[in-house]
C-alpha positions as CSV (number, residue, x, y, z in Angstrom):
1,V,99.1,115.1,100.0
2,W,97.6,115.1,96.6
3,G,98.7,114.3,93.0
4,G,102.1,115.9,92.1
5,L,102.9,116.9,95.7
6,E,106.4,115.6,96.5
7,R,106.3,116.2,100.2
8,P,103.6,116.4,102.8
9,L,102.6,119.8,104.2
10,P,104.2,120.9,107.5
11,P,102.3,119.4,110.5
12,S,101.5,122.8,111.9
13,R,99.8,123.8,108.7
14,V,97.6,120.8,108.8
15,A,96.9,121.3,112.5
16,L,95.8,124.9,111.7
17,A,93.5,123.7,108.9
18,L,91.9,121.2,111.4
19,D,91.4,123.9,114.0
20,I,89.8,126.2,111.4
21,T,87.5,123.3,110.5
22,R,86.6,122.8,114.1
23,G,86.0,126.6,114.6
24,L,83.4,126.9,111.8
25,L,80.6,126.2,114.2
26,P,80.4,127.3,117.8
27,G,79.5,124.9,120.5
28,E,77.8,125.3,123.8
29,G,79.4,127.4,126.5
30,G,81.8,129.2,124.2
31,G,83.4,125.9,123.0
32,R,83.8,124.7,119.5
33,R,82.0,121.7,118.0
34,H,83.6,118.4,116.9
35,F,83.6,117.4,113.3
36,W,84.0,114.5,110.9
37,V,86.8,113.9,108.3
38,V,85.1,112.0,105.5
39,E,88.1,111.5,103.2
40,Q,91.2,110.8,105.2
41,L,94.0,109.7,102.9
42,I,95.6,106.4,103.5
43,G,97.6,105.8,100.3
44,A,99.2,107.6,97.4
45,Q,96.7,109.8,95.5
46,G,96.2,111.4,92.1
47,H,94.0,111.6,89.1
48,D,96.7,111.9,86.4
49,E,99.9,112.6,88.5
50,I,100.3,110.5,91.6
51,G,101.7,112.2,94.7
52,Y,103.8,111.3,97.7
53,L,103.6,107.7,99.0
54,P,103.0,107.8,102.8
55,R,105.7,105.8,104.6
56,P,104.8,102.9,106.9
57,G,102.9,104.5,109.8
58,E,102.8,108.0,108.3
59,A,99.2,108.1,107.1
60,A,98.1,106.7,110.5
61,M,99.9,109.7,112.1
62,W,97.9,112.0,109.8
63,A,94.7,110.3,110.9
64,L,95.7,110.6,114.6
65,Q,96.2,114.3,114.1
66,S,92.6,114.7,112.9
67,L,91.4,112.8,115.9
68,I,93.3,114.8,118.5
69,H,92.3,118.1,116.9
70,G,88.6,117.5,117.4
71,A,87.5,114.9,114.8
72,T,85.1,112.4,116.3
73,G,84.3,110.7,113.1
74,L,86.8,109.6,110.4
75,M,86.5,107.7,107.2
76,F,89.4,106.7,105.0
77,F,89.3,107.4,101.3
78,R,88.8,104.8,100.0
79,W,88.0,101.3,101.2
80,R,89.1,99.5,98.1
81,S,91.0,101.0,95.2
82,A,88.9,101.5,92.1
83,Q,89.4,99.5,88.9
84,R,87.8,102.0,86.6
85,A,87.2,105.7,86.0
86,Q,89.0,108.9,87.1
87,E,90.1,107.7,90.6
88,V,91.8,104.4,89.8
89,F,95.1,105.9,91.2
90,C,93.5,107.0,94.5
91,Y,94.8,104.1,96.5
92,G,92.6,103.0,99.4
93,V,92.7,100.8,102.5
94,Q,92.9,97.8,100.3
95,D,94.1,97.3,96.7
96,V,91.8,95.9,94.0
97,D,92.8,92.3,94.9
98,N,90.9,92.9,98.2
99,E,93.8,91.3,100.2
100,P,94.7,93.1,103.6
101,G,98.1,94.8,103.4
102,R,100.0,97.4,105.2
103,R,97.4,100.1,104.7
104,F,94.7,97.8,106.1
105,F,96.6,97.3,109.3
106,E,97.3,101.0,109.7
107,A,93.7,101.9,109.3
108,R,92.7,99.2,111.8
109,S,95.0,100.4,114.4
110,V,93.8,104.0,114.0
111,F,90.3,102.8,114.9
112,S,91.8,100.9,117.9
113,F,93.3,104.2,119.0
114,G,90.0,106.0,118.6
115,R,88.1,103.4,120.7
116,R,90.8,103.3,123.4
117,Y,91.0,107.1,123.8
118,S,87.4,108.0,123.0
119,P,86.9,109.7,126.4
120,V,89.8,112.1,125.5
121,I,88.9,112.5,121.8
122,A,85.2,113.2,122.5
123,S,85.8,115.5,125.4
124,P,85.1,119.3,124.8
125,Y,88.0,121.0,123.1
126,V,88.9,123.7,125.6
127,S,91.3,126.4,124.6
128,R,92.5,129.7,126.1
129,V,94.2,130.8,122.9
130,A,92.2,132.2,119.9
131,F,93.6,132.3,116.4
132,V,91.4,134.8,114.5
133,Y,91.3,134.0,110.8
134,S,90.0,136.8,108.6
135,Y,88.6,135.9,105.2
136,D,88.5,139.6,104.2
137,S,92.2,139.8,104.9
138,V,92.8,136.6,102.8
139,F,90.9,138.2,99.9
140,A,92.7,141.5,100.3
141,W,96.1,139.8,100.1
142,Q,94.9,137.7,97.1
143,S,93.9,140.8,95.2
144,Q,97.2,142.7,95.9
145,K,100.0,140.4,97.1
146,Q,102.4,143.3,97.5
147,S,105.3,140.7,97.8
148,S,106.0,137.9,95.4
149,S,106.6,135.6,98.4
150,M,103.3,136.5,100.1
151,D,101.3,133.4,101.0
152,M,98.5,133.9,103.6
153,E,98.5,130.3,104.6
154,E,102.2,130.5,105.4
155,E,101.8,133.8,107.2
156,S,99.1,132.2,109.3
157,R,101.4,129.3,110.1
158,R,104.1,131.8,111.1
159,M,101.9,133.1,113.8
160,Y,100.2,129.8,114.7
161,E,103.2,127.5,115.0
162,P,105.0,129.2,117.9
163,F,102.0,128.5,120.1
164,W,101.3,125.1,118.6
165,R,104.8,124.0,119.5
166,W,104.1,124.5,123.2
167,G,101.3,121.9,123.1
168,V,98.4,124.1,124.0
169,P,95.0,123.7,122.3
170,I,94.1,126.6,120.0
171,D,90.7,127.7,118.7
172,A,90.6,129.1,115.2
173,L,87.8,131.7,115.0
174,D,86.2,133.5,112.0
175,A,86.9,137.2,112.3
176,G,83.6,137.9,110.5
177,D,81.5,135.8,112.9
178,P,79.4,137.8,115.4
179,G,80.1,135.0,117.9
180,T,83.9,135.8,117.6
181,I,83.2,139.4,118.4
182,E,81.2,138.4,121.4
183,A,83.8,135.9,122.6
184,L,86.6,138.5,122.6
185,T,84.6,141.3,124.1
186,A,84.7,141.8,127.8
187,R,81.4,140.5,129.4
188,T,79.5,141.5,132.5
189,D,76.8,139.8,134.6
190,E,73.5,141.4,135.5
191,N,75.2,143.2,138.4
192,G,77.8,144.8,136.2
193,T,80.6,142.5,137.4
194,T,83.2,141.7,134.8
195,L,83.1,138.0,133.9
196,P,86.2,135.9,133.2
197,R,87.7,136.0,129.7
198,L,86.9,133.2,127.4
199,Y,90.4,133.6,125.8
200,D,93.7,134.9,127.2
201,I,95.7,135.3,124.0
202,V,94.5,136.4,120.6
203,I,96.5,135.9,117.4
204,L,95.9,137.9,114.2
205,P,98.0,136.8,111.2
206,A,98.8,139.6,108.7
207,P,95.5,141.4,109.5
208,I,95.5,143.9,106.6
209,H,91.8,144.4,107.0
210,V,90.2,145.0,110.5
211,D,86.7,146.2,110.7
212,D,85.4,148.4,113.5
213,A,83.6,145.6,115.3
214,L,86.8,143.4,115.4
215,F,88.9,146.3,116.5
216,A,86.5,147.2,119.3
217,A,86.6,143.6,120.5
218,I,90.4,143.5,120.4
219,Y,90.5,146.8,122.4
220,S,88.0,145.4,124.9
221,H,90.0,142.1,125.2
222,I,93.2,144.1,126.1
223,S,91.3,146.3,128.5
224,N,90.1,143.1,130.2
225,G,93.6,141.8,130.7
226,G,94.1,139.8,127.5
227,S,97.0,139.8,125.1
228,V,97.2,140.2,121.3
229,F,99.9,139.0,118.8
230,F,99.6,140.3,115.3
231,S,101.9,140.6,112.2
232,F,102.7,143.1,109.5
233,R,100.4,145.4,107.4
234,A,98.1,145.5,110.4
235,D,94.9,147.4,110.0
236,L,96.0,148.9,106.7
237,K,92.6,148.9,105.0
238,D,89.0,149.7,106.1
239,E,85.8,147.9,105.1
240,N,85.9,149.5,101.7
241,M,89.5,148.4,101.2
242,A,90.6,152.1,101.3
243,I,93.9,152.8,103.0
244,R,93.6,154.0,106.6
245,P,95.5,157.2,107.5
246,K,96.8,155.4,110.5
247,S,96.9,151.9,111.9
248,R,94.8,151.5,115.1
249,L,96.6,148.3,115.9
250,A,100.0,150.1,115.6
251,D,98.6,152.6,118.1
252,L,97.7,149.9,120.5
253,A,101.2,148.5,120.1
254,G,102.7,152.0,120.9
255,V,104.7,152.1,117.7
256,E,104.8,154.1,114.5
257,I,105.3,152.4,111.1
258,V,108.0,154.7,109.7
259,E,109.0,152.7,106.5
260,I,107.8,149.6,104.7
261,E,109.6,147.3,102.3
262,S,108.5,144.4,100.2
263,L,111.3,141.9,100.5
264,N,109.9,139.5,97.8
265,T,112.4,136.6,97.7
266,E,115.2,138.4,99.6
267,R,116.2,137.3,103.1
268,I,117.5,139.9,105.5
269,K,119.2,139.5,108.9
270,I,117.6,140.2,112.2
271,R,119.3,140.8,115.5
272,K,118.1,140.5,119.1
273,G,117.0,143.9,120.5
274,P,117.8,145.3,123.9
275,D,114.6,143.9,125.4
276,Y,115.0,140.3,124.1
277,P,114.0,137.9,126.9
278,Q,117.1,136.9,128.7
279,A,117.7,133.9,131.0
280,K,117.5,134.6,134.7
281,R,120.4,133.9,136.9
282,A,120.2,131.3,139.7
283,H,122.0,132.1,142.9
284,S,123.7,129.5,145.2
285,R,125.9,129.9,148.3
286,K,128.9,128.5,146.4
287,R,128.7,130.3,143.1
288,E,126.5,132.1,140.7
289,T,125.5,130.1,137.7
290,K,123.6,131.1,134.6
291,K,120.4,129.1,134.3
292,K,119.9,127.6,130.8
293,N,117.1,129.3,129.0
294,T,115.5,126.5,127.0
295,D,113.4,129.1,125.0
296,D,116.5,131.0,123.7
297,V,117.1,131.4,120.0
298,H,120.7,130.6,119.1
299,Q,120.7,130.3,115.4
300,E,121.0,133.2,112.9
301,I,117.7,134.9,112.5
302,T,116.4,136.1,109.2
303,S,113.2,137.5,107.7
304,G,111.6,137.5,104.3
305,V,108.3,138.4,102.5
306,W,107.8,141.9,104.1
307,R,108.9,144.3,106.8
308,D,107.3,147.1,108.6
309,M,110.0,149.3,110.2
310,L,108.7,150.2,113.6
311,S,109.7,153.0,116.0
312,P,108.3,153.1,119.6
313,V,106.3,156.2,120.4
314,E,104.9,155.2,123.8
315,A,106.9,154.8,127.0
316,G,107.7,151.2,127.9
317,V,107.5,149.6,124.5
318,E,110.1,146.9,124.3
319,I,112.2,146.2,121.3
320,I,112.5,142.4,121.0
321,Y,114.2,142.2,117.6
322,R,115.8,144.8,115.3
323,Y,116.7,144.8,111.7
324,D,120.4,144.2,111.0
325,D,121.3,146.2,107.9
326,E,123.3,149.3,107.1
327,F,120.4,151.7,106.4
328,F,117.5,150.5,108.6
329,G,119.2,148.9,111.5
330,D,117.8,151.4,114.0
331,Y,114.2,150.3,113.4
332,A,112.5,147.6,115.4
333,A,111.2,144.4,113.7
334,V,109.3,142.9,116.7
335,T,108.0,145.0,119.6
336,R,106.1,144.3,122.8
337,R,104.0,146.7,124.9
338,R,103.0,145.5,128.4
339,F,99.8,146.8,130.0
340,S,100.1,144.6,133.1
341,D,102.0,141.5,134.4
342,T,100.0,139.4,131.9
343,S,98.4,141.7,129.3
344,E,100.6,142.7,126.3
345,V,100.5,143.6,122.6
346,V,103.2,142.1,120.4
347,Y,103.7,143.5,116.9
348,V,105.6,141.1,114.5
349,G,106.6,143.5,111.8
350,C,108.1,141.1,109.4
351,G,108.2,137.6,108.0
352,I,110.6,136.5,110.8
353,D,111.8,132.9,111.3
354,I,109.2,131.0,113.2
355,D,111.6,129.7,115.9
356,A,112.4,133.3,116.8
357,L,108.8,133.7,118.1
358,L,109.0,130.7,120.4
359,P,110.3,132.6,123.4
360,L,107.6,135.3,123.2
361,A,104.9,132.7,122.8
362,G,106.2,130.7,125.8
363,Q,106.4,133.7,128.0
364,A,102.9,134.8,127.2
365,L,101.5,131.3,127.9
366,R,103.3,131.2,131.2
367,N,102.0,134.6,132.2
368,Y,98.5,133.2,132.1
369,G,99.4,129.9,133.8
370,L,98.9,127.9,130.7
371,L,102.4,126.4,131.0
372,S,104.5,125.4,134.0
373,A,107.8,127.1,134.6
374,D,109.8,124.1,133.3
375,S,107.6,123.5,130.2
376,K,109.5,123.0,126.9
377,P,108.3,123.3,123.3
378,S,108.2,120.3,121.1
379,P,111.6,119.1,120.0
380,S,111.1,120.0,116.4
381,P,108.4,121.4,114.0
382,N,107.8,117.8,112.9
383,V,106.9,116.6,116.4
384,E,103.5,117.6,117.8
385,I,102.7,117.8,121.5
386,L,99.1,118.4,122.5
387,R,97.5,118.4,125.9
388,R,93.8,117.4,126.1
389,V,91.6,117.5,129.1
390,D,88.9,114.8,129.5
391,R,85.5,115.2,131.1
392,K,86.9,114.3,134.5
393,G,89.3,117.2,134.3
394,R,92.4,115.0,133.8
395,T,95.2,116.1,131.4
396,W,96.5,113.7,128.8
397,E,99.6,114.5,126.7
398,I,99.8,113.2,123.2
399,C,103.2,113.2,121.3
400,V,103.1,112.5,117.6
401,N,106.3,112.2,115.5
402,Y,105.5,113.0,111.9
403,S,109.2,112.8,111.0
404,P,111.2,110.0,109.3
405,H,113.7,110.5,112.1
406,E,113.5,109.4,115.7
407,S,113.0,112.1,118.4
408,S,112.5,112.2,122.1
409,W,110.1,113.7,124.6
410,R,110.1,113.4,128.4
411,E,113.4,111.5,128.1
412,T,111.5,108.9,126.1
413,L,112.5,107.8,122.6
414,I,109.9,108.6,119.9
415,P,110.7,106.6,116.8
416,A,109.8,107.8,113.3
417,Y,106.1,107.9,112.5
418,T,104.9,106.9,115.9
419,A,102.7,108.4,118.6
420,R,102.8,108.1,122.4
421,V,100.1,109.0,124.8
422,F,101.2,110.0,128.3
423,S,98.4,109.2,130.8
424,P,97.4,111.7,133.4
425,S,98.2,109.8,136.6
426,E,101.9,109.7,135.8
427,L,102.3,113.2,134.4
428,P,104.7,114.9,134.9
429,V,106.9,112.8,137.3
430,S,107.2,109.4,135.7
431,P,105.3,109.4,132.4
432,H,103.5,106.2,131.6
433,Y,102.8,106.1,127.9
434,H,101.0,104.1,125.3
435,Q,103.0,103.9,122.1
436,W,102.1,103.4,118.5
437,G,104.8,102.8,115.9
438,S,107.9,101.4,117.4
439,K,109.4,98.0,116.9
440,T,108.0,95.5,119.3
441,S,110.5,93.6,121.3
442,A,110.4,89.8,122.1
443,A,109.7,90.6,125.7
444,E,106.7,92.8,124.7
445,R,105.4,90.1,122.4
446,S,105.7,87.6,125.3
447,S,103.9,89.9,127.7
448,K,101.1,90.3,125.1
449,R,100.5,86.6,125.2
450,R,100.1,86.9,128.9
451,G,97.3,89.5,128.3
452,T,99.3,92.7,128.4
453,R,98.5,95.1,125.5
454,G,101.4,95.3,123.0
455,R,102.9,98.6,121.7
456,W,102.1,98.6,118.0
457,L,102.2,101.3,115.5
458,P,99.2,102.8,113.8
459,G,100.2,100.6,110.9
460,G,99.5,97.7,113.2
461,L,102.9,96.1,112.8
462,P,106.5,96.8,113.7
463,S,109.0,97.9,111.1
464,D,110.6,94.5,110.5
465,A,107.1,93.0,110.0
466,A,106.5,95.6,107.2
467,V,109.4,94.1,105.3
468,R,108.0,90.6,105.8
469,L,104.6,91.9,104.6
470,A,106.2,93.2,101.4
471,Q,108.1,90.0,100.8
472,H,105.7,87.2,101.8
473,G,102.2,88.7,102.2
474,W,100.1,89.5,105.2
475,K,99.5,85.9,106.3
476,S,103.2,85.7,107.3
477,L,102.7,88.1,110.1
478,V,101.9,87.4,113.7
479,M,98.9,89.6,114.3
480,P,98.8,91.9,117.3
481,D,96.3,91.1,120.0
482,D,94.8,94.6,120.1
483,D,91.3,96.0,120.3
484,A,90.5,95.9,116.6
């Protein structure tokens, strides 16, 4: 958050920015390098207008998000709030009185988290999903918005969040980087044998500009068994920003773009198509029951910003969603063309609600074995689930609640502005977690005195202690016996 901003950005949008940062430089073996965050906010900020005040534990959750997305170095801005000059209202870890307060304990606990889980944080960030970010497309949309509601960052989030919600690591790659082209192109060894793919799923948000090298890499990726998800105005302009006679990506999707419409601020209804993923039926000797489809979309579906009206021209193209209006209801809004049991091309032809894409993302991830059959997405867009693999090959699951409301994961309560780490030995049968942020019970405090680590929030204190801190100062608190 920054001066004048009344609410924090959505967690998925921040996660994408962190992934783009990590993706700026390639690492060894096709991986991405770690990075540092040198100005992590801890308090309210602003030069003339002061922005949103992070709630107790909230700024620590933002810091944790940086760490779990690949940051191996983190510095809070700033240590002590300034007394003079332009940045006197950029509140730091401590105020000008230099007395430790709530923000001090939050920062301290973040570093405790970093030390405790350094084997996970510092491990290579391995992903099978690539989000390809095109700066040429960004500039093309900036020069001609075409819709008053067009925001490339939001369209990127629309395509990113459905996969992010499933807890899989995602690499963000620069479309103009030769390394990206190499990573997406099918590779062979010295004997001509095709090597395994580096990525299974490629995501292209509103790719209005696709140069020949990127298209060739996408075509090679699909030919090698990979999948591609992309959204509207796909491959509209060439390298000179001239309009192409025909979209090559639409050809790959097996559809024709019959009509287009800028929706601007209007919202239109979308309905499920004939090929919408349906729940399978489970059979038993006594009776047939319908298995609950946890991926299903039950709410009303709408779209905004833009719509490409799609018509299948190749056999086997599935219509996942249709438009639901009087004049254009026969056209498809989202289509899927399968090339094998795993490989598919999904064309998202409009600014559809993000939740509507969750089932498609989940199915694609399961097709490649990146999710188990009973996997579920995070309970809300304000709760992040991320699975990281350490150097020993063990999977850790991190759940971060960025919301002011409690949530739950794996039948475990996740209070507001807290994080829990599920250790690998107990996943998935009986999760053993380490928790930051909940109120510490008397029993837990007693166990701490016997040498057992307490469960304290990134703020370093339970919520009732935050009230005591505000009323009586930091010396009134019983300090947690943690690693700091």
